[in-house]
C-alpha positions, 0 to 999 in steps of 0.5 A, spaced: 879 591 703 873 592 708 867 588 705 860 589 709 853 589 708 849 595 710 842 595 710 841 589 705 847 592 700 854 589 700 859 595 700 866 594 698 872 599 700 879 599 700 880 607 702 878 606 709 883 609 714 884 603 720 883 608 725 876 610 722 870 608 727 863 605 724 860 612 726 864 616 723 864 612 716 857 612 716 856 619 717 861 622 713 862 617 707 855 614 707 851 620 709 847 615 714 845 621 718 840 617 722 846 614 726 847 620 732 853 622 736 852 623 743 858 622 747 863 619 743 865 614 749 860 609 748 856 611 754 849 614 751 847 609 746 845 614 741 850 611 736 847 604 737 847 599 731 845 592 730 851 588 727 849 581 724 854 575 723 853 569 719 852 562 724 850 555 723 843 558 726 843 564 720 844 571 721 845 573 729 845 580 731 847 584 737 848 591 738 854 595 739 856 602 740 858 605 733 862 611 736 868 607 739 868 601 734 873 601 728 870 599 721 874 593 721 869 590 726 864 590 720 868 586 715 864 580 712 858 582 717 851 585 716 850 592 719 843 595 720 841 602 722 835 605 723 833 607 716 834 600 714 830 596 719 823 597 716 820 594 710 817 599 704 811 602 707 812 599 714 816 601 720 819 596 724 815 594 730 820 598 734 819 604 730 812 604 730 811 602 737 815 609 739 810 613 735 804 610 738 807 611 745 810 618 744 816 615 746 820 620 742 821 627 745 827 631 743 829 625 738 836 626 739 837 619 743 831 616 739 835 612 733 839 609 739 833 607 743 830 604 736 836 600 735 836 597 742 829 595 742 829 592 735 835 588 737 831 586 743 825 584 738 829 580 733 832 576 739 825 575 743 819 577 739 821 574 732 822 567 736 815 567 738 816 570 745 809 574 746 811 578 752 818 581 754 819 581 762 821 588 765 828 585 766 829 584 759 827 591 757 831 594 762 837 590 760 836 592 753 835 599 754 841 600 760 846 603 755 841 608 752 840 615 756 834 619 755 836 626 756 829 628 757 828 623 762 822 620 758 823 613 759 816 611 761 813 611 754 820 608 751 818 602 756 811 602 754 814 602 746 818 596 748 812 592 751 807 594 745 812 591 740 810 584 740 803 586 738 805 589 732 806 586 725 812 582 725 818 584 721 824 579 721 831 583 719 834 577 717 830 578 711 833 585 710 840 583 711 840 577 706 836 581 700 842 582 696 844 575 697 848 571 703 855 571 702 860 566 705 867 568 706 873 563 707 878 567 711 885 567 710 888 562 715 895 561 713 901 565 712 902 572 714 896 576 712 895 582 708 893 588 711 885 589 711 886 596 711 892 600 709 892 608 708 896 614 709 901 610 713 896 607 718 895 599 717 890 594 720 891 587 720 886 581 722 889 575 723 884 569 724 889 564 727 894 565 733 900 563 728 898 569 724 898 573 730 905 571 732 907 572 725 905 579 725 907 580 732 914 578 730 914 583 724 910 589 728 912 587 736 909 594 738 903 594 734 896 596 738 892 590 739 885 591 739 880 586 742 873 589 743 876 596 743 871 599 749 877 602 752 882 603 746 876 606 742 876 612 747 883 614 745 881 615 738 875 619 739 877 622 746 884 623 745 884 623 737 890 618 737 892 615 731 895 608 731 900 606 725 899 599 726 893 595 729 892 588 730 885 586 731 884 580 735 877 579 735 876 574 729 881 569 732 876 563 734 881 560 739 881 566 743 874 566 743 872 560 746 871 557 753 873 550 756 871 546 762 877 542 765 873 539 770 876 543 777 878 549 772 875 553 767 879 555 761 877 562 759 879 565 752 882 572 753 877 574 747 871 571 750 866 577 751 862 579 757 856 577 754 859 570 752 862 570 759 855 571 762 853 564 760 859 561 761 860 563 768 853 562 770 854 555 773 861 555 776 860 562 778 853 565 779 855 571 783 861 573 778 856 572 772 851 576 775 856 582 776 857 582 769 850 585 768 853 591 771 859 592 767 857 597 762 851 596 757 849 590 753 852 594 747 859 594 751 858 587 754 857 585 746 864 588 745 868 588 751 873 582 752 875 578 759 882 579 756 882 586 754 879 588 761 885 585 765 891 587 760 888 594 759 891 594 766 886 600 769 885 600 776 878 601 775 877 594 771 871 590 774 873 583 773 881 584 775 879 584 782 875 578 782 880 574 778 885 576 783 880 573 789 880 567 785 887 567 784 887 566 777 893 564 772 894 567 766 897 564 760 901 569 756 904 567 749 907 571 743 914 571 740 918 569 746 914 563 747 908 561 752 908 562 759 904 562 765 903 568 770 899 568 777 895 574 776 897 577 782 904 578 779 901 581 773 901 588 774 907 592 775 904 599 776 899 604 773 897 601 766 903 597 766 904 589 766 909 584 765 907 583 758 913 584 753 913 587 746 910 581 741 906 578 747 899 577 748 894 575 753 891 568 751 887 565 756 885 566 764 884 559 768 880 559 774 879 553 779 872 552 781 869 553 787 869 547 792 863 546 797 867 550 803 869 556 798 865 562 797 866 568 792 862 574 794 863 581 790 860 588 790 860 594 785 859 601 788 858 606 782 854 612 782 849 609 777 847 602 777 848 601 770 853 603 765 858 606 770 865 606 772 866 603 779 868 607 785 870 601 788 870 594 786 870 589 792 871 581 791 872 576 797 874 569 796 874 565 803 875 558 804 872 555 811 873 549 815 869 547 821 868 555 823 875 557 821 877 561 815 883 557 812 884 562 806 882 569 805 883 573 799 880 580 798 882 584 792 879 591 790 879 596 784 879 603 785 883 603 791 890 603 788 894 604 782 892 597 780 887 592 782 890 590 788 890 584 794 889 586 801 895 583 804 894 585 811 887 584 811 887 577 808 892 576 814 887 578 819 882 574 816 886 567 815 886 562 821 881 566 825 874 564 826 868 566 822 865 571 826 863 578 826 869 580 831 874 577 826 871 581 820 871 587 824 878 587 826 880 585 819 876 591 817 881 596 821 887 593 817 884 596 810 887 603 811 894 599 811 893 596 805 890 601 801 891 609 800 886 611 795 886 617 791 880 622 791 877 623 784 870 625 781 867 618 783 869 618 790 873 621 795 879 617 799 875 617 805 869 614 802 872 609 798 876 607 805 869 607 809 865 603 804 870 598 803 870 597 810 863 596 810 863 591 804 867 587 808 862 587 814 856 586 809 860 580 806 860 577 813 852 578 814 850 576 807 854 570 807 852 568 814 844 569 812 846 564 806 849 559 810 842 560 815 838 559 809 842 553 807 
């Protein structure tokens, strides 16, 4: 049975198909038509909602794309739609500011913009932050597209919100009473949803997950679902058995192990931005370019790796860092170097009944650097044409180790073996990088598609290798 709080009212239902998205359920079952479908792919943000979760600090909210998120995501959580964020007779500051600045044009995207603004307001202005920076506004709205190109008044609305009478949506979510829930953490869990031959399980421990995998080794594992959701909304697939792993706390934590970082496979991109900031600041900055805030709130590091997409943004970086993957399941725990993880397009070494548990990476030493760059048509909320990541270890002006890895250049994320060999043991000079760049064509034979031609991909990869030398040299001079 799904239990959730919608706009201050607790709802329970045992008649929801496991493959049903939040957007579909709200529009067709709840007649909540203030939630709009724009793309059904998590790209445009028209369907953006606020989802709250009870923490030790009270209810904390984040945005998500309801078009690709399953209803299981809201179990025991709080959900707010545009019609539920105001008070009787009073619009929410995000709504009022949009009215005052004429931020709504055709109006189709407006509900999503309102929810992104309301979440920004909740996490900033309610906490007595009087002004919002342009960067904060940009990040909050990066996943919302205005087809009328009317961003200026929307940005003005974002800046005006703090001037308006305050509204704390925690009061709205809690007005029907805050409820606490004790998740079942022992024994084989019953299906959370079971309808028409489709079932969804929500384990809360790894032990429960392994027990379910023993019973259903071919079940579809669902973490953030930012890619798997497209199979439901774009390909109209229906999964017989889904195991939702997003509530397993052990998979959603990080651990500093001294010289290493242990990153649970269930850590979201939003979590990782903070967790990686000290040890890998450039990697943390790259995460700002992955999808939108809505996507980063849902998508996970493990999902990005195990999905085995050739255009995933984090696998090339983890390849450059020579990461180790922890795999667990019905066959016991084992470790695999990420360079051995991918077998082909959308194929990995994971066997039925196994799951990716964690990623381990060595922290950078004083003589090591990590440089990466994402090339895409749009800066925000876009898929890579080329994802470039380079690790270098230098000693007395000589490159002792080099690991260049790229995405979008082959059927899998791939290390550039010949290019790396051309860098290793050579002096850290422009001539070395120019000679190594000539080897890129031997390592990659990319395809042409809607994002870029193969010629462009090869040329931009060569240019990025030279760009890395120039920028790393400038950083060294500055230091």
